[in-house]
N, CA, C and O atoms as a MOPAC input file, in Angstrom:
PM7 MOZYME 1SCF
protein

 N     42.92200 1   -23.40700 1    24.50100 1
 C     43.01700 1   -24.75900 1    24.51100 1
 C     44.18000 1   -25.52300 1    25.14500 1
 O     45.33300 1   -25.20300 1    24.85500 1
 N     43.96700 1   -26.35500 1    25.85900 1
 C     44.99100 1   -26.94800 1    26.58300 1
 C     44.89800 1   -28.41600 1    26.12900 1
 O     43.85300 1   -29.05000 1    25.98300 1
 N     46.19700 1   -28.87200 1    25.92200 1
 C     46.49700 1   -30.42600 1    25.32500 1
 C     47.01900 1   -31.08400 1    26.93300 1
 O     47.88100 1   -30.43900 1    27.53000 1
 N     46.52900 1   -32.21900 1    27.50700 1
 C     46.95900 1   -33.05800 1    28.45400 1
 C     47.65500 1   -34.09700 1    27.96500 1
 O     47.17300 1   -34.96300 1    27.23500 1
 N     48.96900 1   -34.03900 1    28.40200 1
 C     49.74000 1   -35.37200 1    28.17600 1
 C     49.89500 1   -36.38300 1    29.27700 1
 O     50.51000 1   -37.43800 1    29.12700 1
 N     49.30200 1   -36.00700 1    30.40300 1
 C     49.61600 1   -36.71700 1    31.57900 1
 C     48.52600 1   -38.01700 1    31.51000 1
 O     48.52100 1   -38.80200 1    32.45800 1
 N     47.72100 1   -38.20100 1    30.51300 1
 C     46.87200 1   -39.47600 1    30.43400 1
 C     47.35700 1   -40.12600 1    29.27700 1
 O     48.09100 1   -39.55600 1    28.46900 1
 N     46.96900 1   -41.31700 1    29.16100 1
 C     47.59100 1   -42.25000 1    28.07700 1
 C     47.07500 1   -41.91400 1    26.93700 1
 O     47.57500 1   -42.47000 1    25.95800 1
 N     46.07300 1   -41.04300 1    26.71900 1
 C     45.67900 1   -40.32300 1    25.61700 1
 C     45.51900 1   -38.97100 1    25.69000 1
 O     45.03700 1   -38.44000 1    26.69000 1
 N     45.94500 1   -38.24200 1    24.54100 1
 C     45.82500 1   -36.84500 1    24.83300 1
 C     44.44600 1   -36.43700 1    24.82400 1
 O     43.66400 1   -37.09300 1    24.13600 1
 N     43.95200 1   -35.26900 1    25.60800 1
 C     42.61200 1   -34.71200 1    25.54500 1
 C     42.81800 1   -33.42000 1    25.31800 1
 O     43.92500 1   -32.92800 1    25.53700 1
 N     41.89100 1   -32.76300 1    24.89600 1
 C     41.83600 1   -31.25900 1    24.45800 1
 C     40.66100 1   -30.65100 1    25.51800 1
 O     39.57400 1   -31.16100 1    25.78600 1
 N     41.18400 1   -29.52600 1    25.97500 1
 C     40.29000 1   -28.82000 1    26.85600 1
 C     40.17000 1   -27.28000 1    26.53300 1
 O     41.15800 1   -26.54600 1    26.49800 1
 N     38.88200 1   -26.84900 1    26.30200 1
 C     38.40100 1   -25.58700 1    25.99000 1
 C     38.17500 1   -24.63700 1    27.23900 1
 O     37.45200 1   -25.12600 1    28.10800 1
 N     38.49000 1   -23.81800 1    27.39500 1
 C     38.14100 1   -22.73800 1    28.48300 1
 C     37.74000 1   -21.69300 1    27.92400 1
 O     38.22700 1   -21.16700 1    26.92400 1
 N     36.66800 1   -21.28200 1    28.65700 1
 C     35.99000 1   -19.88700 1    27.99400 1
 C     35.75500 1   -19.07000 1    29.47100 1
 O     35.02800 1   -19.39000 1    30.41200 1
 N     36.61900 1   -17.93500 1    29.31700 1
 C     36.63600 1   -16.91500 1    30.57900 1
 C     35.62700 1   -15.82600 1    30.34600 1
 O     35.48900 1   -15.31400 1    29.23600 1
 N     34.95500 1   -15.49200 1    31.35000 1
 C     34.03500 1   -14.15500 1    31.25300 1
 C     33.91400 1   -13.66500 1    32.65900 1
 O     34.57100 1   -14.25100 1    33.51900 1
 N     33.21000 1   -12.73800 1    32.96700 1
 C     33.03800 1   -11.86900 1    34.16100 1
 C     31.87100 1   -11.99600 1    34.66000 1
 O     30.93400 1   -11.99000 1    33.86200 1
 N     31.62100 1   -12.12700 1    35.91300 1
 C     30.17200 1   -12.06000 1    36.43600 1
 C     29.80200 1   -10.67200 1    37.06400 1
 O     30.58400 1    -9.75300 1    36.81600 1
 N     28.77100 1   -10.41800 1    37.80200 1
 C     28.31000 1    -9.01400 1    37.88000 1
 C     29.24700 1    -8.25000 1    39.01900 1
 O     29.03500 1    -7.05800 1    39.24000 1
 N     30.22400 1    -8.91900 1    39.69200 1
 C     30.97000 1    -8.36000 1    40.29700 1
 C     32.12000 1    -8.02200 1    39.85300 1
 O     32.83800 1    -7.25500 1    40.49400 1
 N     32.50100 1    -8.56800 1    38.62000 1
 C     33.63800 1    -8.37100 1    37.77600 1
 C     34.82400 1    -9.67800 1    38.03800 1
 O     35.96800 1    -9.70800 1    37.58300 1
 N     34.33200 1   -10.44100 1    38.67900 1
 C     35.15300 1   -11.60500 1    38.96200 1
 C     35.27200 1   -12.47800 1    37.76900 1
 O     34.27300 1   -12.53600 1    37.05300 1
 N     36.32200 1   -13.17200 1    37.42600 1
 C     36.25700 1   -14.15000 1    36.44100 1
 C     35.62100 1   -15.44200 1    36.56300 1
 O     35.91500 1   -16.11000 1    37.55400 1
 N     34.89200 1   -15.85400 1    35.81800 1
 C     34.41700 1   -17.25100 1    35.88700 1
 C     34.93700 1   -18.13600 1    34.59800 1
 O     35.64900 1   -17.66100 1    33.71300 1
 N     34.54100 1   -19.28100 1    34.62600 1
 C     35.10700 1   -20.06700 1    33.51500 1
 C     34.10200 1   -21.09100 1    33.30100 1
 O     33.41300 1   -21.51300 1    34.23100 1
 N     33.97400 1   -21.58400 1    31.87300 1
 C     33.43100 1   -22.63900 1    31.53500 1
 C     34.37200 1   -23.63600 1    30.82200 1
 O     34.98800 1   -23.27600 1    29.81900 1
 N     34.46500 1   -24.60500 1    31.21200 1
 C     35.40500 1   -25.61000 1    30.72400 1
 C     34.81700 1   -27.02000 1    30.19400 1
 O     33.88600 1   -27.53300 1    30.81400 1
 N     35.35500 1   -27.64400 1    29.05600 1
 C     34.87800 1   -28.69000 1    28.52300 1
 C     36.03200 1   -29.40800 1    27.90100 1
 O     36.97000 1   -28.83000 1    27.35200 1
 N     35.89100 1   -30.86700 1    28.03600 1
 C     37.17000 1   -31.52300 1    27.59700 1
 C     36.41800 1   -32.52100 1    26.32400 1
 O     35.25500 1   -32.89600 1    26.17900 1
 N     37.65100 1   -32.73700 1    25.52000 1
 C     37.26800 1   -33.51100 1    24.16300 1
 C     38.28800 1   -34.44600 1    23.94500 1
 O     39.43000 1   -34.05500 1    24.18800 1
 N     38.11400 1   -35.76100 1    23.48300 1
 C     39.05600 1   -36.71800 1    23.21400 1
 C     40.03500 1   -36.37100 1    21.88300 1
 O     41.04200 1   -37.06200 1    21.72800 1
 N     39.80200 1   -35.55700 1    21.16100 1
 C     40.30100 1   -35.08200 1    19.73100 1
 C     40.31500 1   -33.74900 1    19.53300 1
 O     39.41200 1   -33.04400 1    19.98400 1
 N     41.27900 1   -33.27900 1    18.87700 1
 C     41.33500 1   -31.73600 1    18.45900 1
 C     40.11400 1   -31.62600 1    17.39900 1
 O     39.53600 1   -30.53900 1    17.35300 1
 N     39.74600 1   -32.50000 1    16.68200 1
 C     38.75000 1   -32.34600 1    15.61500 1
 C     37.41900 1   -32.10400 1    16.14300 1
 O     36.70300 1   -31.20200 1    15.70900 1
 N     37.03200 1   -33.00200 1    17.19800 1
 C     35.88900 1   -32.63900 1    18.03500 1
 C     36.00100 1   -31.50200 1    18.84800 1
 O     34.91600 1   -30.99300 1    19.12900 1
 N     37.06900 1   -30.91700 1    19.34100 1
 C     37.11100 1   -29.76100 1    20.14700 1
 C     36.70300 1   -28.56200 1    19.03900 1
 O     35.73000 1   -27.84700 1    19.27900 1
 N     37.39200 1   -28.40300 1    17.97300 1
 C     37.35500 1   -27.63100 1    16.94300 1
 C     35.73100 1   -27.57800 1    16.42500 1
 O     35.09800 1   -26.52700 1    16.32600 1
 N     35.28300 1   -28.70200 1    16.16900 1
 C     33.74000 1   -28.86100 1    15.70600 1
 C     32.96800 1   -27.99400 1    16.55300 1
 O     32.36700 1   -26.97300 1    16.22000 1
 N     33.08300 1   -28.68300 1    18.03000 1
 C     32.13800 1   -27.98300 1    18.90800 1
 C     32.13100 1   -26.56200 1    19.35100 1
 O     31.17600 1   -25.99300 1    19.88000 1
 N     33.69900 1   -25.87100 1    18.98700 1
 C     33.75000 1   -24.58000 1    19.30200 1
 C     33.08000 1   -23.76900 1    18.13200 1
 O     32.49900 1   -22.70100 1    18.32500 1
 N     33.22400 1   -24.42600 1    16.78200 1
 C     32.64500 1   -23.65900 1    15.84700 1
 C     30.99800 1   -23.78000 1    15.53900 1
 O     30.42000 1   -22.96300 1    14.82300 1
 N     30.33900 1   -24.89200 1    16.16800 1
 C     29.07100 1   -25.24500 1    16.22700 1
 C     28.23900 1   -25.11700 1    17.11500 1
 O     27.05200 1   -24.88600 1    16.88600 1
 N     28.82200 1   -25.27000 1    18.45600 1
 C     27.79400 1   -25.29200 1    19.64100 1
 C     28.33100 1   -24.35700 1    20.64600 1
 O     27.61700 1   -24.16400 1    21.62900 1
 N     29.35100 1   -23.80200 1    20.58400 1
 C     29.97100 1   -22.84700 1    21.73100 1
 C     28.87100 1   -21.83000 1    22.10100 1
 O     28.37500 1   -21.73000 1    23.22300 1
 N     28.49200 1   -20.95400 1    20.82500 1
 C     27.90900 1   -20.00100 1    20.98000 1
 C     26.46000 1   -20.20200 1    21.77200 1
 O     25.92600 1   -19.18200 1    22.20800 1
 N     25.88200 1   -21.34400 1    21.94900 1
 C     24.80300 1   -21.53000 1    22.43800 1
 C     24.68900 1   -22.09100 1    23.66500 1
 O     23.59300 1   -22.55000 1    23.98800 1
 N     25.78100 1   -22.15500 1    24.55400 1
 C     25.74800 1   -22.81000 1    25.92400 1
 C     25.64400 1   -21.51700 1    26.79500 1
 O     26.00800 1   -20.37400 1    26.51700 1
 N     25.01800 1   -22.03100 1    27.98100 1
 C     24.56800 1   -20.95000 1    29.10800 1
 C     25.75100 1   -20.98600 1    29.79800 1
 O     26.38700 1   -21.97900 1    30.15200 1
 N     26.06500 1   -19.48700 1    30.00900 1
 C     27.35500 1   -19.33600 1    30.72300 1
 C     26.71500 1   -18.69500 1    32.03600 1
 O     26.03000 1   -17.68000 1    31.91600 1
 N     26.93800 1   -19.29800 1    33.35000 1
 C     26.14000 1   -19.27700 1    34.46800 1
 C     26.78100 1   -17.94000 1    34.98000 1
 O     27.99300 1   -17.78500 1    35.13000 1
 N     25.66800 1   -16.84300 1    35.27200 1
 C     25.89500 1   -15.62000 1    35.82400 1
 C     26.72900 1   -14.55300 1    35.11200 1
 O     27.14900 1   -13.55300 1    35.69300 1
 N     26.97800 1   -14.86600 1    33.61700 1
 C     27.62200 1   -14.08200 1    32.94300 1
 C     27.06000 1   -12.30200 1    33.05000 1
 O     25.88200 1   -11.99800 1    33.24000 1
 N     27.90100 1   -11.55100 1    32.92300 1
 C     27.46800 1   -10.04000 1    33.14300 1
 C     28.19000 1    -9.55000 1    31.90400 1
 O     29.39500 1    -9.30400 1    31.86000 1
 N     27.19500 1    -9.41500 1    30.74300 1
 C     27.72200 1    -8.74500 1    29.76200 1
 C     28.67000 1    -7.27600 1    29.72900 1
 O     29.59200 1    -6.92100 1    28.99400 1
 N     28.02300 1    -6.66000 1    30.81200 1
 C     28.44200 1    -5.29400 1    31.10100 1
 C     29.95200 1    -5.28800 1    31.76400 1
 O     30.80100 1    -4.43800 1    31.49500 1
 N     30.10400 1    -6.19900 1    32.52200 1
 C     31.41300 1    -6.45000 1    33.39100 1
 C     32.23000 1    -7.17600 1    32.27800 1
 O     33.41000 1    -6.82800 1    32.25600 1
 N     31.93600 1    -7.93300 1    31.52200 1
 C     32.74200 1    -8.66800 1    30.41600 1
 C     33.31400 1    -7.72000 1    29.41800 1
 O     34.49000 1    -7.80400 1    29.06300 1
 N     32.38100 1    -6.69500 1    28.90000 1
 C     32.71900 1    -6.00400 1    28.03500 1
 C     33.57100 1    -4.78000 1    28.62100 1
 O     34.40900 1    -4.27700 1    27.87200 1
 N     33.39900 1    -4.24400 1    29.98400 1
 C     33.94500 1    -3.51000 1    30.50500 1
 C     35.57600 1    -3.74900 1    30.83600 1
 O     36.52300 1    -2.99300 1    30.62000 1
 N     35.54500 1    -4.97800 1    31.39400 1
 C     37.03800 1    -5.58800 1    31.67300 1
 C     37.45600 1    -6.91800 1    30.96900 1
 O     37.82900 1    -7.94200 1    31.54200 1
 N     37.33200 1    -6.72600 1    29.66100 1
 C     37.40400 1    -8.21800 1    28.77400 1
 C     38.84900 1    -8.82300 1    29.06000 1
 O     39.88500 1    -8.19300 1    29.27200 1
 N     38.67400 1   -10.11200 1    29.01700 1
 C     39.93000 1   -10.93800 1    29.15400 1
 C     40.68400 1   -10.93200 1    27.99100 1
 O     40.14400 1   -11.26100 1    26.93500 1
 N     41.94100 1   -10.58200 1    28.02500 1
 C     42.84300 1   -10.33000 1    26.83900 1
 C     43.89000 1   -11.51800 1    26.78500 1
 O     44.29200 1   -12.14100 1    27.76800 1
 N     44.22500 1   -11.70400 1    25.59400 1
 C     45.28900 1   -12.46900 1    25.20400 1
 C     46.54900 1   -12.26000 1    26.29000 1
 O     47.01800 1   -13.22400 1    26.89600 1
 N     46.99000 1   -11.04100 1    26.44900 1
 C     48.15600 1   -10.64400 1    27.05200 1
 C     47.93600 1   -10.98900 1    28.53000 1
 O     48.91700 1   -11.28100 1    29.21500 1
 N     46.68200 1   -10.97300 1    29.07100 1
 C     46.54100 1   -11.49700 1    30.56000 1
 C     46.79000 1   -12.95600 1    30.59300 1
 O     47.48200 1   -13.49000 1    31.46000 1
 N     46.20300 1   -13.58700 1    29.62000 1
 C     46.37400 1   -15.08900 1    29.79300 1
 C     47.79300 1   -15.49300 1    29.66400 1
 O     48.24400 1   -16.37500 1    30.39500 1
 N     48.58200 1   -14.84800 1    28.70100 1
 C     49.91300 1   -14.90500 1    28.47500 1
 C     50.89500 1   -14.78400 1    29.87400 1
 O     51.79100 1   -15.55400 1    30.22300 1
 N     50.51900 1   -13.82800 1    30.39300 1
 C     51.07700 1   -13.18100 1    31.56500 1
 C     50.73800 1   -14.29800 1    32.47400 1
 O     51.76900 1   -14.81600 1    32.90500 1
 N     49.59900 1   -14.88300 1    32.94200 1
 C     49.34200 1   -15.73000 1    33.95900 1
 C     50.05400 1   -17.03900 1    33.82200 1
 O     50.67500 1   -17.61200 1    34.71800 1
 N     49.86700 1   -17.48700 1    32.44800 1
 C     50.64900 1   -18.50700 1    32.17900 1
 C     52.07300 1   -18.51400 1    32.44200 1
 O     52.58400 1   -19.51600 1    32.94200 1
 N     52.73100 1   -17.53900 1    32.16800 1
 C     54.09000 1   -17.15000 1    32.53600 1
 C     54.44600 1   -17.09300 1    33.90900 1
 O     55.53600 1   -17.43300 1    34.36900 1
 N     53.23000 1   -16.53400 1    34.70300 1
 C     53.71300 1   -16.56000 1    36.08600 1
 C     53.38900 1   -17.99200 1    36.66800 1
 O     53.98900 1   -18.39700 1    37.66300 1
 N     52.53900 1   -18.66200 1    36.10300 1
 C     52.25200 1   -20.26500 1    36.74800 1
 C     53.55600 1   -21.00700 1    36.50600 1
 O     54.01500 1   -21.74200 1    37.38000 1
 N     54.30000 1   -20.78700 1    35.06600 1
 C     55.49100 1   -21.54000 1    34.97300 1
 C     56.52300 1   -21.24900 1    35.80700 1
 O     57.22800 1   -22.14700 1    36.26800 1
 N     56.75500 1   -19.70200 1    36.14100 1
 C     57.85100 1   -19.40500 1    37.04000 1
 C     57.74600 1   -19.93900 1    38.26900 1
 O     58.75600 1   -20.33100 1    38.85400 1
 N     56.40400 1   -20.03200 1    38.87000 1
 C     56.02100 1   -20.47300 1    40.31600 1
 C     56.45500 1   -21.93300 1    40.21100 1
 O     57.15900 1   -22.38100 1    41.11500 1
 N     56.03600 1   -22.85400 1    39.01100 1
 C     56.56600 1   -24.21600 1    39.04200 1
 C     58.03200 1   -24.36000 1    39.08800 1
 O     58.53000 1   -25.33500 1    39.65100 1
 N     58.83000 1   -23.35700 1    38.47400 1
 C     60.17800 1   -23.69300 1    38.24500 1
 C     60.82900 1   -23.31500 1    39.62300 1
 O     61.79500 1   -23.98700 1    39.98600 1
 N     60.41900 1   -22.39200 1    40.34300 1
 C     60.84200 1   -22.03400 1    41.71600 1
 C     60.58500 1   -23.12700 1    42.67300 1
 O     61.35300 1   -23.38000 1    43.60000 1
 N     59.40200 1   -23.82600 1    42.41600 1
 C     58.86100 1   -24.79700 1    43.60000 1
 C     59.93300 1   -25.95800 1    43.29900 1
 O     60.47800 1   -26.52900 1    44.24300 1
 N     60.20400 1   -26.27200 1    42.05900 1
 C     60.97100 1   -27.55000 1    41.83100 1
 C     62.45200 1   -27.51000 1    42.30400 1
 O     63.17100 1   -28.50000 1    42.16600 1

């Protein structure tokens, strides 16, 4: 979940990452005006959305892991720091 502080009001974005039949990462993103709405949607409706081109075999063969996300975020922060 990402919180945006660039707008006048905070918004909460949920990202779901999965893999397609080529093993490439695909994403589903949805924004909410409040944390409560984001959590409610995640707990009640996230399971029923249609993920375009999802491949269960690729997703289970190469799952997205927290360590990958943490590493990607670290790399982005490093790139941003170097560009400044």
